[in-house]
C-alpha positions as CSV (number, residue, x, y, z in Angstrom):
1,M,-13.8,10.6,36.1
2,Q,-12.5,13.7,38.0
3,I,-9.6,11.7,39.4
4,I,-8.6,10.6,35.9
5,K,-8.8,14.1,34.6
6,F,-6.6,15.3,37.4
7,H,-3.8,12.8,36.8
8,F,-4.0,13.3,33.1
9,C,-3.2,17.0,33.4
10,L,0.0,16.2,35.4
11,I,3.4,15.8,33.7
12,V,3.7,12.0,33.5
13,F,6.7,10.8,35.5
14,F,7.5,8.4,38.2
15,T,10.3,7.2,40.4
16,I,11.8,3.8,40.5
17,S,15.0,2.1,41.6
18,I,16.2,0.5,38.4
19,I,19.9,0.9,38.1
20,N,22.3,0.1,41.0
21,G,19.4,0.6,43.4
22,Q,19.5,4.3,42.9
23,S,16.1,6.1,42.8
24,K,15.6,8.2,39.7
25,K,12.7,9.9,38.0
26,Y,11.5,8.7,34.6
27,N,9.0,9.8,32.0
28,I,6.8,6.8,31.2
29,H,4.5,5.9,28.3
30,T,2.3,2.9,28.0
31,V,2.2,1.2,24.6
32,A,-0.7,-1.4,24.3
33,F,-2.5,-3.7,22.0
34,Y,-6.2,-4.8,22.3
35,N,-8.2,-7.1,20.1
36,F,-11.7,-5.4,20.4
37,E,-13.5,-8.6,19.2
38,N,-16.1,-7.7,16.6
39,L,-16.4,-4.0,17.1
40,F,-19.1,-3.6,14.5
41,D,-21.6,-0.8,14.0
42,T,-25.2,-1.8,13.4
43,I,-25.3,-0.7,9.7
44,N,-25.2,-3.4,7.0
45,D,-22.2,-2.9,4.6
46,P,-23.1,-4.7,1.4
47,S,-19.4,-5.0,0.5
48,T,-18.5,-7.2,3.5
49,N,-19.8,-10.2,5.4
50,D,-21.2,-8.2,8.4
51,D,-24.8,-9.3,8.3
52,E,-24.4,-11.1,11.6
53,W,-23.7,-7.8,13.3
54,T,-27.0,-6.0,12.5
55,P,-30.3,-5.8,14.4
56,A,-31.7,-8.5,12.2
57,G,-28.6,-10.6,12.2
58,A,-27.6,-13.6,14.3
59,Q,-26.2,-11.5,17.1
60,H,-29.2,-9.2,17.2
61,W,-26.7,-6.3,17.3
62,T,-28.7,-3.3,18.4
63,K,-27.8,0.3,19.0
64,E,-28.0,-0.3,22.7
65,K,-25.6,-3.2,22.5
66,Y,-23.2,-1.3,20.4
67,E,-23.2,1.6,22.8
68,Q,-22.6,-0.7,25.7
69,K,-19.7,-2.3,23.9
70,L,-18.1,1.1,23.4
71,K,-18.5,1.9,27.1
72,N,-17.0,-1.4,28.1
73,L,-14.0,-0.9,25.8
74,S,-13.4,2.6,26.9
75,R,-13.3,1.5,30.5
76,V,-10.6,-1.0,29.7
77,I,-8.5,1.5,27.6
78,S,-8.6,4.1,30.5
79,E,-7.1,1.6,32.9
80,I,-4.5,-0.3,30.8
81,G,-1.1,0.1,32.4
82,T,-2.3,1.4,35.8
83,P,-1.3,1.9,38.5
84,E,2.4,2.2,37.3
85,N,1.2,4.8,34.8
86,L,-1.9,6.8,35.6
87,N,-2.2,8.0,32.0
88,A,-4.0,5.7,29.5
89,P,-1.9,4.1,26.7
90,T,-0.1,6.7,24.6
91,L,-0.1,4.3,21.7
92,L,-2.9,1.7,21.3
93,G,-2.9,-0.8,18.5
94,C,-6.3,-2.4,17.9
95,S,-7.8,-5.1,15.7
96,E,-11.3,-6.4,14.8
97,I,-12.7,-3.0,14.0
98,E,-15.2,-2.6,11.2
99,N,-14.3,0.9,10.0
100,R,-13.1,4.3,11.1
101,G,-16.5,5.3,12.2
102,V,-16.5,2.8,15.2
103,L,-13.2,4.3,16.3
104,E,-14.6,7.8,16.0
105,D,-17.5,6.7,18.3
106,L,-15.0,5.0,20.7
107,I,-12.7,7.9,21.3
108,K,-15.7,10.1,22.2
109,Q,-16.6,8.0,25.1
110,E,-16.6,9.7,28.5
111,K,-13.9,7.7,30.1
112,I,-11.3,8.4,27.3
113,I,-12.4,11.6,25.5
114,D,-10.0,13.7,27.6
115,F,-7.0,11.7,26.3
116,D,-7.6,13.3,22.9
117,Y,-6.9,10.2,20.8
118,G,-6.1,10.5,17.1
119,I,-6.8,7.7,14.6
120,I,-4.7,6.0,11.9
121,H,-6.7,3.5,10.0
122,F,-7.0,1.9,6.5
123,D,-9.7,-0.5,5.2
124,S,-8.3,-4.0,4.7
125,P,-9.4,-6.6,2.2
126,D,-10.6,-8.9,4.9
127,Q,-13.9,-10.4,3.8
128,R,-15.5,-9.8,7.1
129,G,-14.5,-6.1,6.8
130,I,-12.4,-6.1,10.0
131,D,-9.2,-4.0,10.1
132,V,-6.4,-2.9,12.3
133,A,-5.7,0.7,13.5
134,L,-3.5,2.8,15.8
135,L,-4.9,5.2,18.4
136,Y,-2.5,7.8,19.7
137,Q,-2.5,10.6,22.2
138,K,-2.0,13.8,20.2
139,K,-0.3,15.4,23.1
140,H,2.6,12.9,23.1
141,F,2.8,11.4,19.6
142,R,3.1,13.1,16.3
143,P,2.8,10.8,13.3
144,T,4.9,11.7,10.3
145,S,4.1,8.9,7.9
146,F,1.9,5.8,7.7
147,S,1.0,3.1,5.2
148,N,-0.9,-0.2,4.9
149,I,1.2,-3.0,3.6
150,P,-0.7,-6.0,2.2
151,L,0.0,-9.6,2.9
152,I,-0.7,-11.5,-0.3
153,I,-1.1,-15.2,0.3
154,Y,-2.8,-18.0,-1.7
155,K,-4.4,-21.3,-0.8
156,N,-1.8,-24.1,-1.2
157,K,1.0,-21.7,-1.8
158,T,2.3,-18.6,-0.2
159,A,3.5,-15.3,-1.7
160,V,4.3,-12.0,0.0
161,Q,4.3,-8.6,-1.6
162,E,5.3,-5.3,-0.2
163,N,3.8,-2.7,-2.6
164,G,6.1,0.0,-4.0
165,N,9.3,-1.3,-2.3
166,E,12.2,-3.5,-3.3
167,D,11.8,-7.0,-4.6
168,L,10.9,-9.4,-1.8
169,G,11.9,-12.6,-3.6
170,D,9.8,-15.0,-5.6
171,V,6.6,-13.1,-5.5
172,E,3.6,-13.9,-7.7
173,I,1.6,-10.7,-8.3
174,K,-1.8,-11.4,-9.8
175,V,-5.5,-11.5,-9.1
176,D,-6.2,-15.1,-8.1
177,K,-9.5,-16.7,-6.9
178,N,-7.4,-18.7,-4.5
179,R,-6.1,-15.6,-2.7
180,V,-6.7,-15.6,1.1
181,F,-7.9,-12.1,1.9
182,T,-6.5,-11.0,5.3
183,R,-5.6,-7.9,7.2
184,D,-2.9,-5.5,6.0
185,Q,0.0,-4.7,8.2
186,L,-0.1,-1.0,9.4
187,L,3.2,0.8,9.6
188,V,3.2,4.2,11.5
189,T,6.3,6.4,12.0
190,G,6.2,9.4,14.3
191,F,7.7,11.2,17.2
192,L,7.0,10.1,20.8
193,D,7.7,13.3,22.5
194,N,10.8,14.2,20.6
195,E,12.0,10.7,19.7
196,E,11.3,8.9,16.4
197,I,9.6,5.5,16.7
198,H,8.1,3.1,14.3
199,V,5.0,0.9,15.1
200,I,3.6,-2.0,13.1
201,V,0.1,-3.1,14.0
202,N,-0.9,-6.6,13.0
203,H,-3.7,-9.1,12.9
204,W,-2.2,-12.2,11.3
205,P,-4.2,-14.9,9.4
206,S,-6.5,-17.0,11.6
207,R,-6.2,-20.8,12.3
208,S,-9.2,-21.5,10.2
209,G,-8.7,-25.0,8.7
210,G,-6.4,-26.0,11.5
211,E,-3.2,-24.7,13.1
212,K,-0.9,-26.8,11.0
213,A,-2.6,-26.2,7.6
214,S,-2.8,-22.5,8.2
215,S,0.7,-22.1,9.7
216,P,2.3,-21.1,6.3
217,Y,0.0,-18.0,6.2
218,R,1.2,-16.7,9.5
219,E,4.8,-17.6,8.6
220,A,4.4,-15.4,5.6
221,A,3.0,-12.7,7.8
222,G,6.1,-13.0,10.1
223,K,8.4,-12.8,7.0
224,L,6.6,-9.7,5.8
225,N,7.0,-8.2,9.3
226,R,10.7,-9.0,9.2
227,K,11.0,-7.4,5.8
228,I,9.4,-4.2,7.0
229,I,11.8,-4.1,10.0
230,D,14.8,-4.8,7.8
231,S,13.8,-1.9,5.4
232,L,13.6,0.5,8.3
233,Q,16.9,-0.6,9.8
234,Q,18.6,-0.2,6.4
235,I,17.5,3.5,6.4
236,N,18.5,3.9,10.1
237,P,20.4,1.2,11.9
238,L,19.4,2.7,15.2
239,A,15.7,2.8,14.4
240,K,13.4,2.0,17.3
241,I,10.7,-0.4,16.1
242,I,7.7,-2.0,17.9
243,T,5.6,-4.6,16.2
244,M,2.4,-5.6,18.0
245,G,-0.9,-7.4,17.4
246,D,-3.0,-10.5,17.5
247,L,-0.7,-12.9,15.8
248,N,-2.9,-16.0,16.0
249,D,0.2,-17.8,17.1
250,G,2.0,-18.1,20.4
251,P,5.5,-17.1,21.1
252,F,6.9,-20.6,20.3
253,N,5.4,-21.0,16.9
254,K,7.4,-20.9,13.6
255,S,6.0,-17.5,12.6
256,L,7.5,-15.9,15.6
257,K,10.6,-18.0,16.2
258,M,11.8,-18.6,12.7
259,A,10.1,-16.1,10.3
260,L,10.4,-13.1,12.6
261,G,13.3,-14.4,14.6
262,A,12.0,-13.3,18.0
263,K,14.1,-14.0,21.1
264,S,12.9,-14.6,24.6
265,K,16.0,-13.3,26.5
266,K,17.5,-9.9,26.0
267,I,21.0,-11.3,26.1
268,E,20.2,-13.5,23.1
269,V,19.0,-10.7,20.9
270,P,21.6,-9.8,18.2
271,E,22.1,-6.5,16.6
272,F,19.0,-5.8,14.4
273,G,17.2,-8.6,16.2
274,V,13.9,-8.5,18.0
275,Y,12.9,-9.3,21.6
276,N,9.6,-10.8,22.7
277,P,8.9,-10.3,26.5
278,F,5.7,-12.4,26.2
279,E,7.5,-15.7,25.6
280,E,8.6,-15.8,29.2
281,M,5.0,-15.2,30.3
282,A,3.9,-18.1,28.1
283,E,6.4,-20.4,29.7
284,K,4.7,-19.6,33.0
285,G,1.3,-20.6,31.7
286,M,-0.1,-17.1,31.4
287,G,-2.4,-16.2,28.5
288,T,-4.4,-13.6,26.6
289,L,-7.0,-16.1,25.4
290,A,-8.2,-19.6,26.1
291,F,-9.4,-22.4,24.0
292,R,-10.6,-25.8,25.3
293,D,-9.2,-24.9,28.7
294,S,-5.7,-24.2,27.2
295,W,-4.2,-20.8,27.5
296,D,-2.0,-19.1,24.9
297,I,-0.6,-15.7,24.2
298,F,-1.6,-14.6,20.7
299,D,-1.4,-10.9,21.6
300,Q,2.2,-9.8,21.7
301,I,4.3,-6.7,21.6
302,I,7.8,-7.2,20.2
303,M,10.6,-4.7,19.8
304,T,14.0,-4.2,18.2
305,Q,17.3,-4.5,20.1
306,T,17.6,-0.7,20.1
307,L,14.8,-0.6,22.7
308,I,16.3,-3.0,25.3
309,Q,19.7,-1.5,25.8
310,P,20.5,-0.5,29.4
311,D,20.6,3.2,28.8
312,F,17.6,5.2,29.7
313,S,18.8,8.6,28.4
314,S,16.3,7.9,25.6
315,F,13.1,5.8,25.6
316,K,13.7,2.2,26.3
317,F,11.6,-0.9,27.3
318,W,11.0,-1.3,31.0
319,K,8.5,-4.2,31.5
320,A,5.5,-5.9,29.9
321,G,2.2,-7.1,31.2
322,I,-1.2,-8.7,30.4
323,F,-4.2,-6.6,31.5
324,N,-6.5,-9.2,33.0
325,R,-8.5,-7.4,35.7
326,P,-11.2,-9.5,37.4
327,Y,-14.1,-7.6,35.7
328,L,-12.7,-8.9,32.3
329,I,-13.1,-12.5,33.4
330,Q,-16.1,-14.8,33.1
331,T,-17.2,-15.8,36.6
332,S,-19.5,-18.7,36.0
333,G,-20.7,-21.3,33.5
334,K,-18.8,-23.4,31.0
335,Y,-16.3,-20.7,30.3
336,K,-15.6,-19.6,33.8
337,G,-12.1,-18.1,34.0
338,Y,-12.1,-17.2,30.3
339,P,-12.1,-13.6,29.0
340,L,-15.6,-12.2,29.3
341,R,-16.7,-11.9,25.6
342,N,-19.9,-10.8,24.0
343,S,-22.9,-13.2,24.0
344,L,-26.5,-13.0,23.0
345,N,-27.5,-12.3,26.6
346,E,-24.6,-10.1,27.7
347,V,-22.4,-7.4,26.1
348,G,-19.0,-8.3,27.2
349,F,-15.5,-7.0,26.5
350,S,-13.4,-9.3,24.3
351,D,-12.3,-12.9,24.0
352,H,-8.7,-11.5,24.3
353,F,-7.0,-9.7,27.2
354,P,-5.1,-6.5,26.2
355,V,-1.3,-6.5,26.5
356,Y,1.1,-3.6,27.2
357,I,4.6,-2.5,27.6
358,Y,6.2,0.5,29.3
359,L,8.7,2.8,27.7
360,I,10.7,5.0,30.1
361,R,13.2,7.7,29.8
362,E,15.3,9.3,32.6
363,K,14.3,12.8,33.5
364,L,17.2,15.3,33.4
């Protein structure tokens, strides 16, 4: 812990050879996303389906287990992006959190309390009561606005609504018993050091009912994401926008390739387009989660063309990664090699690996 404190107090910069082989010094920030997998407290909330995560529930979720989960997650957060950046993530999108209270407990953990994280969170209409949120280091990021934008979808038909903004097309706005309640998309605008940046945190609809049958829901989520990005770019064509989350689809699915329009190669990204560095990783067989011995990358961080230009006088994307340290991996049994998730006999970490990118800016 003393080593972490020491490095945290330093001005964060590093030296790399990135342009024409010339060594230069750069400020660096890690931007990350982590699905916490069922970060529930032990208190029964009568308004949501959280009974499983109580002492009397199926998971026998006790105070001791909850506290161990917090310790486990804080260890991971403190190490994401190291060793290239000794500071923990400046911005951390997270999903599968029950409420603001669990985040308040998390940021007080010994391993991350000195990073002085702030919280941006809204309750979503998800029936399990799980939400998305953004944690940010107050020292480096100053939020100026934030909002939760609902994804409104129905069984057997799809509709998307962005409250309070311009018409989004043929939208059906009504209370309907066939509505699929899912997580809102969290939009946060603020200044990273002295540069404005926009972040969208997502947890798109699950594959419940099958990948093909549920695909339209995630395609709707991708279209809503694209609408949010478009609206920001209309205000400022040079807006720097990052969208991140557990998308419940891989980089090759329609929700990413068609609805959002993500490209895998920088050279292919048009003006106002978006770049997905995790598609190339997926092509190599890498993954953030596994199912039936097949790996996929559901957790992704995608950015606008303004963040991939080869000019580091302002913050730009450097590289991306999947944080899959050995202690996060199951070492035995049926799920050997999978992410080490929670079980009745062991408090694990998550069934997802975190993902991250680095933003760098040349020091004058």
